Structure formats: C-alpha cells, structure tokens
C-alpha positions as CSV (number, residue, x, y, z in Angstrom):
1,M,10.3,-4.4,1.7
2,G,9.4,-8.2,1.2
3,V,12.3,-9.0,4.0
4,A,10.0,-6.6,6.2
5,S,7.3,-7.7,5.4
6,L,8.3,-11.5,6.0
7,A,10.0,-10.7,9.1
8,G,7.0,-8.3,10.9
9,P,4.7,-10.8,10.9
10,L,7.0,-13.9,12.3
11,M,8.3,-11.3,15.2
12,G,4.7,-11.0,15.7
13,G,3.4,-14.5,16.1
14,L,6.7,-15.0,17.7
15,L,5.1,-12.3,20.3
16,V,1.9,-13.2,20.3
17,G,2.9,-17.2,20.9
18,A,5.4,-15.8,23.9
19,D,2.3,-13.4,25.8
20,L,5.3,-11.0,27.3
21,F,4.4,-9.6,30.3
22,G,0.8,-11.3,30.3
23,L,0.0,-8.5,27.3
24,G,-1.3,-11.1,25.0
25,W,-2.0,-9.2,21.6
26,R,-0.5,-6.5,23.2
27,S,3.0,-7.1,22.7
28,V,3.4,-7.1,19.0
29,F,3.5,-2.6,19.8
30,L,6.7,-4.2,21.3
31,V,8.7,-3.7,17.3
32,T,7.7,-0.5,16.7
33,V,10.5,0.1,19.6
34,P,14.3,-1.2,18.4
35,V,12.5,-0.1,14.7
36,A,12.2,3.5,16.0
37,L,15.2,3.6,18.1
38,L,17.2,2.3,14.8
39,S,15.6,5.0,12.8
40,L,16.5,7.7,15.1
41,A,20.4,6.6,15.2
42,G,20.3,5.9,11.6
43,A,19.0,9.7,11.1
44,S,22.0,10.4,12.5
45,V,24.3,9.3,10.0
46,L,22.6,10.7,7.0
47,P,24.0,13.3,4.7
48,R,22.4,16.7,5.6
49,A,20.9,18.7,2.7
50,R,20.5,21.9,2.6
51,G,16.7,23.6,2.1
52,A,14.7,26.2,0.3
53,A,16.1,29.3,1.9
54,G,13.2,31.1,2.7
55,Q,11.0,27.9,2.0
56,R,8.5,27.2,5.0
57,V,6.0,24.4,6.0
58,D,2.8,24.8,4.7
59,G,1.0,24.8,8.5
60,V,-2.6,25.8,6.9
61,G,-2.3,22.7,5.1
62,V,-1.0,20.3,6.9
63,L,-3.9,21.0,9.4
64,L,-6.9,20.8,6.5
65,T,-5.1,17.5,5.1
66,T,-5.5,15.4,8.7
67,V,-8.7,16.6,9.1
68,G,-10.1,15.7,6.1
69,F,-8.5,12.8,6.0
70,G,-9.1,12.2,9.4
71,A,-12.9,12.5,8.8
72,L,-12.4,10.4,6.4
73,V,-10.9,7.1,7.5
74,L,-12.1,7.8,10.7
75,P,-16.1,6.5,10.7
76,L,-15.0,3.2,8.6
77,A,-12.3,2.4,11.2
78,L,-14.8,2.7,13.7
79,G,-18.4,3.0,12.6
80,G,-19.4,-0.9,12.3
81,E,-18.4,-1.6,15.7
82,A,-19.9,2.1,17.3
83,G,-23.1,0.7,15.2
84,W,-22.9,3.0,12.6
85,P,-24.4,6.3,14.6
86,W,-24.9,9.5,13.2
87,W,-21.6,10.9,13.3
88,T,-20.6,8.4,10.8
89,W,-22.1,9.6,8.0
90,A,-21.8,13.1,8.8
91,M,-17.9,13.1,8.8
92,P,-17.6,12.3,5.0
93,A,-19.0,15.2,4.1
94,V,-16.5,17.1,6.8
95,S,-13.6,15.2,5.2
96,V,-14.9,16.6,1.1
97,A,-15.2,20.1,2.7
98,V,-12.7,20.0,4.3
99,L,-10.1,18.9,1.4
100,G,-12.6,20.4,-1.5
101,C,-11.2,24.1,1.2
102,F,-7.0,22.7,1.0
103,A,-7.6,22.4,-2.9
104,L,-9.2,25.5,-3.2
105,T,-6.8,28.0,-0.5
106,L,-3.6,26.0,-2.7
107,P,-3.5,28.9,-5.5
108,H,-2.9,31.4,-2.4
109,R,-0.9,30.5,-0.2
110,P,3.0,31.2,-0.2
111,D,4.4,28.1,0.2
112,P,0.9,25.6,-0.7
113,L,2.3,22.1,0.8
114,V,1.4,20.5,-2.8
115,H,1.9,22.6,-6.0
116,P,-0.8,23.8,-7.4
117,S,0.3,22.5,-11.0
118,L,-0.1,18.8,-9.8
119,F,-4.4,19.1,-10.6
120,R,-2.9,20.4,-14.0
121,D,-0.6,16.9,-14.7
122,R,-3.5,14.4,-16.1
123,R,0.5,11.8,-15.7
124,A,0.2,13.3,-12.0
125,R,-3.2,12.7,-10.8
126,A,-3.1,9.1,-12.1
127,G,-0.4,8.1,-10.9
128,V,-1.3,9.6,-7.1
129,L,-4.5,7.6,-7.8
130,L,-3.2,4.5,-8.8
131,V,-0.5,4.1,-5.9
132,F,-3.8,4.5,-3.4
133,V,-6.3,2.6,-5.4
134,F,-3.5,-0.3,-5.3
135,N,-2.7,-0.3,-1.8
136,S,-6.1,-0.3,-1.1
137,G,-5.7,-4.1,-1.8
138,V,-2.2,-5.2,-0.4
139,P,-2.3,-4.3,2.8
140,S,-5.4,-5.7,3.2
141,F,-5.3,-8.4,1.7
142,T,-2.3,-9.7,4.1
143,Y,-4.5,-8.7,6.7
144,L,-7.6,-10.9,5.8
145,L,-5.6,-13.6,5.2
146,F,-4.8,-13.5,8.6
147,L,-7.4,-12.4,10.1
148,H,-9.2,-15.0,9.3
149,L,-6.7,-18.4,9.6
150,Q,-6.6,-17.8,12.7
151,S,-10.6,-17.0,14.3
152,A,-12.0,-18.8,11.3
153,I,-9.5,-21.6,11.1
154,G,-7.9,-21.7,14.5
155,Y,-4.6,-21.7,13.4
156,S,-1.7,-19.7,15.5
157,A,-0.6,-16.3,15.2
158,L,2.5,-18.0,14.2
159,T,0.6,-20.6,11.9
160,A,-0.7,-18.1,10.1
161,A,3.1,-16.5,9.8
162,V,4.1,-19.2,8.2
163,T,1.5,-19.7,5.6
164,S,1.4,-16.4,4.8
165,A,5.3,-16.4,4.3
166,P,6.0,-17.3,0.6
167,F,3.3,-14.0,-0.8
168,A,6.5,-11.4,1.7
169,A,9.7,-14.0,0.4
170,A,8.8,-13.9,-3.4
171,A,8.5,-10.1,-3.2
172,V,12.7,-10.3,-3.0
173,P,12.9,-12.2,-6.5
174,G,9.9,-9.8,-8.1
175,S,11.0,-6.8,-7.2
176,R,14.5,-7.5,-8.1
177,G,13.2,-8.9,-11.6
178,A,11.4,-6.4,-12.6
179,A,14.2,-4.0,-13.6
180,A,14.4,-5.2,-17.3
181,P,11.5,-5.9,-17.9
182,A,10.2,-2.3,-16.3
183,R,12.7,-1.1,-18.9
184,R,11.6,-3.0,-21.9
185,H,7.5,-3.0,-21.4
186,G,6.6,0.0,-19.1
187,S,4.1,0.7,-17.1
188,A,2.1,-3.2,-19.2
189,V,4.6,-4.1,-16.3
190,L,1.9,-3.1,-13.7
191,T,-0.7,-4.1,-15.7
192,V,0.3,-7.5,-15.4
193,S,1.2,-7.6,-11.7
194,A,-1.9,-5.8,-10.8
195,L,-4.1,-9.0,-13.1
196,V,-1.6,-11.1,-11.6
197,L,-2.7,-9.9,-7.8
198,A,-6.5,-10.4,-9.3
199,G,-5.9,-13.4,-10.2
200,T,-4.0,-14.6,-7.0
201,A,-7.1,-13.4,-4.8
202,L,-9.5,-15.0,-6.6
203,A,-7.5,-18.6,-6.9
204,L,-7.4,-18.0,-2.9
205,A,-11.1,-18.0,-2.1
206,P,-11.6,-21.8,-2.5
207,L,-8.2,-23.3,-2.2
208,I,-8.4,-21.4,1.8
209,G,-11.1,-23.5,3.0
210,T,-9.4,-27.0,3.2
211,A,-6.2,-28.1,4.4
212,A,-5.8,-30.0,0.9
213,G,-6.4,-26.6,-0.8
214,R,-4.1,-24.7,1.9
215,W,-0.9,-26.9,0.6
216,A,-1.3,-25.6,-3.0
217,A,-2.3,-22.2,-2.2
218,L,1.4,-22.1,-1.1
219,P,2.5,-21.5,-4.9
220,V,-0.3,-19.6,-5.7
221,L,0.9,-16.7,-2.4
222,A,4.1,-17.4,-4.1
223,L,2.9,-16.0,-7.7
224,G,0.9,-13.5,-5.9
225,G,4.3,-11.7,-3.8
226,A,6.5,-11.8,-6.8
227,A,3.4,-10.1,-8.7
228,F,3.7,-8.1,-5.6
229,G,7.3,-7.0,-5.5
230,S,7.3,-6.3,-9.4
231,F,4.8,-3.6,-9.3
232,T,6.2,-2.0,-5.7
233,A,10.1,-2.1,-7.1
234,S,8.7,-0.2,-10.7
235,V,5.4,2.1,-9.8
236,F,7.3,5.6,-8.5
237,T,10.2,5.1,-10.8
238,L,7.3,4.3,-13.5
239,V,4.8,8.0,-12.0
240,L,7.9,9.8,-11.4
241,A,9.7,9.5,-14.8
242,G,6.9,11.6,-16.3
243,V,6.1,14.3,-14.5
244,D,8.1,17.5,-15.7
245,G,7.9,20.5,-13.9
246,P,7.5,21.9,-9.5
247,A,4.9,18.9,-9.8
248,A,7.6,16.4,-9.4
249,G,8.5,17.5,-5.6
250,S,4.9,17.2,-4.7
251,V,4.0,13.9,-6.5
252,S,7.5,12.5,-4.9
253,G,5.6,13.7,-1.5
254,L,2.3,12.7,-2.1
255,L,2.5,8.7,-3.6
256,P,3.3,7.4,0.3
257,T,1.2,9.6,1.4
258,A,-1.0,7.7,-1.3
259,Q,0.0,4.2,-0.3
260,Q,-0.8,5.0,3.5
261,L,-3.8,6.4,2.9
262,G,-4.6,3.7,0.3
263,G,-3.5,0.8,3.2
264,S,-5.9,2.9,6.2
265,I,-8.9,2.7,4.2
266,G,-8.6,-0.5,2.5
267,V,-8.0,-2.2,5.6
268,A,-11.7,-1.3,7.1
269,A,-13.1,-1.9,3.7
270,A,-12.1,-5.3,3.2
271,G,-13.0,-5.3,6.9
272,L,-16.2,-4.5,6.2
273,V,-17.1,-6.5,4.0
274,Y,-15.3,-9.5,5.9
275,F,-18.1,-9.1,9.1
276,A,-20.6,-8.9,6.5
277,P,-23.5,-11.4,6.8
278,A,-22.8,-14.6,5.1
279,A,-23.7,-18.1,5.0
280,G,-20.4,-19.0,7.0
281,P,-16.9,-18.2,7.6
282,G,-15.7,-19.5,4.2
283,A,-18.1,-17.6,2.5
284,A,-16.8,-14.5,4.2
285,F,-13.4,-15.0,3.1
286,R,-14.9,-15.4,-0.8
287,H,-16.2,-11.8,-0.3
288,A,-13.4,-10.5,0.7
289,M,-11.4,-11.7,-1.8
290,I,-13.4,-10.9,-5.0
291,Y,-13.5,-7.3,-3.2
292,E,-9.2,-7.6,-3.4
293,A,-10.0,-8.7,-7.2
294,A,-11.4,-6.1,-8.0
295,V,-9.4,-3.6,-6.4
296,F,-6.0,-5.0,-8.3
297,A,-8.5,-5.7,-11.6
298,A,-9.7,-1.5,-11.1
299,T,-5.6,-1.1,-10.4
300,A,-4.7,-2.6,-13.6
301,L,-7.1,-0.5,-15.4
302,I,-5.7,3.0,-14.4
303,S,-2.8,1.6,-15.5
304,L,-3.6,1.6,-18.7
305,R,-3.5,5.3,-19.3
306,M,-0.5,5.7,-18.2
307,R,1.1,2.8,-21.0
308,D,3.8,4.2,-23.9
309,R,3.8,7.8,-22.5
310,N,6.0,6.7,-19.0
311,R,8.7,4.0,-20.6
312,P,12.7,5.4,-19.7
313,A,14.5,5.3,-22.4
314,A,17.4,2.4,-21.9
315,P,20.2,3.8,-20.7
316,R,23.7,4.6,-22.3
317,A,26.1,1.0,-22.1
318,D,28.6,3.2,-21.2
319,A,26.4,4.7,-18.8
320,A,27.0,3.7,-15.0
321,P,22.8,3.6,-13.6
322,A,22.2,6.3,-10.8
323,A,20.7,5.5,-7.7
324,G,16.5,5.6,-8.0
325,T,16.9,4.1,-11.5
326,F,16.1,0.6,-12.4
327,G,19.3,0.3,-12.6
328,T,19.2,0.2,-8.9
329,P,16.7,-1.9,-7.0
330,V,13.8,-0.2,-6.1
331,S,13.1,-2.5,-2.9
C-alpha cells in the first residue's frame, strides 16, 4: 500500500506533465487500464475456493446499501458546485430511510448481506466505525495537500507528488515495524498513530505557506506517513481478533467497505471545508488541517474503546507465523 501510494501520484504527475493525446489531467485515468488488466490476469492464478452450498447473494441488500450510501455521498460531492439545490438536502433523509430499511429487514432475509449478530457485537461496531472515521481523514489529507500545492502555491503535478512523497515512502517502514508494538501493546498502537497524524496535520498548516517551511514539512510528512503505515498494518487484525462467531465474516467484508465509504465522504467533506469562505489560501488550508486533526483525534478516542480486550496472544516460540497474523506484515 505504501509503494502504491508513492507510485500513484508520481505516475499521475508524469502523465499530466506529458499531456498524452492532449487529454491534460484526464490522462491520469489511463493508469487504470494496465492495473485492471494485471488484476484480471492475477485473478486467474488465485486458488479456487468452494462456496457455501446453497448460499446466494443478497440482491435486496446490495440494492438497498448501494442506494443508501449513494444518496449519502452524492450531495456531498456535487452540492457545493450545484449551489445546494433542494435535492442535496433531501437525499440524506433518503439515505437514512433506505439504510434503516436495510438494517430492519436483515433478520427476515435468508442470506443477509450483513449478519444480524454484527449489530449486537459492540467490538465489531466499534471496529467498523474506527476504520470509517480514520479513512475519512487519510485520503482527504493527501487530496488537500496536492490541491493546495498546485492551486495555491503553483507547483506542477509532478513537483507536488515529489513534495508529498515522504508521506507515502515512510508508510512502508511504518507498516513493517508495526508488528511487534501491536503484539505487545494492542490497540494502543492505533491510538498513538492517530494522535501522531493529528499532530502532523496541525504542524503542516503553518509550515506549508513558506518556501523554508515546505522544506521543514518533509520530515513532518515522513512522521505522519510512518504513523499511517503503522495504523493500517495493525487495524484489521486488531479488530478481527476480538470478533467471534458469525459476525466475523461480515466484519471482514465491512472493513474495506468502511475504508472506501469513509474516503469518499472525507474527501467531499474536506473539500467543503477548504473551499469555504476564508481570508486567503493559507487560511483555507489551515481550516482544512484543523478538520483533519479533528478526524484523527476522533479516531484516537474510538480506539480507546478497544483497549485491553483485543490484544492478541503472543505466538509460541516454536510456532511459525501464519498468514494474516502479526508475523506477516498486513500491508
């Protein structure tokens, strides 16, 4: 994930600078083509698993969640540009109604998309919320940084990518070094990582406004990237370690869903904060970083609810680490 976070912006910067076929910024979508082809090729060599006999996809659940989450994200993404017409205020109510219908009808469907026991498992609920809130900060943090460096300071796409590279590069050693602390201290690793990211956002706001400050921001970004890697490498295993029974399967599916949904809502919300009336670009970026710090502080508070109840048992000295445990880097 760290390598991908580093390579993606660099490739995007190169494509925008090259202006292939006169496409300008639209050429960044060309990256999707080889990624999709390689993914299809890789899927063909995955070992095939036998599905549960007689189990079917919950089509009603898929439809309700797609409509419900779409009605939540769409007005945030398009409302500001459209001038906040009436439908942008009505759609959140539609989202609440549809998602509420989804939750209420789960026990009555033969193969529910989410097992009803999930809603009775406090740890599972807290874990999904934790991943959602954290990811409402990370993608929007890098988005705001790129946006400000290019639109306010005047950097090219490639220069902005290089400037932010310490964040992605430091995520790699951060994730690899997370195994032992997570095994020893449990969810305290998540709390500390989230607080470091909150401090990174607050420290970045005054630094990014001057040329000298932008040089000083590089080690700050590296520290934040290491915290990002540590959190991401630990959170899935720590959350799933404390979830038992049929809810475990639903949680393992909901965690990446919470990642994507949190990222979508976070980028939209952070954009609203950045483009709100401000004294200037520097003040707008400062307001956006305060938003980021608040998100990461909320992440730290949520992680406190998981303390001491999800610490995995230390592996025996004669036991080889299994895939997916802390012996193998999750990232």
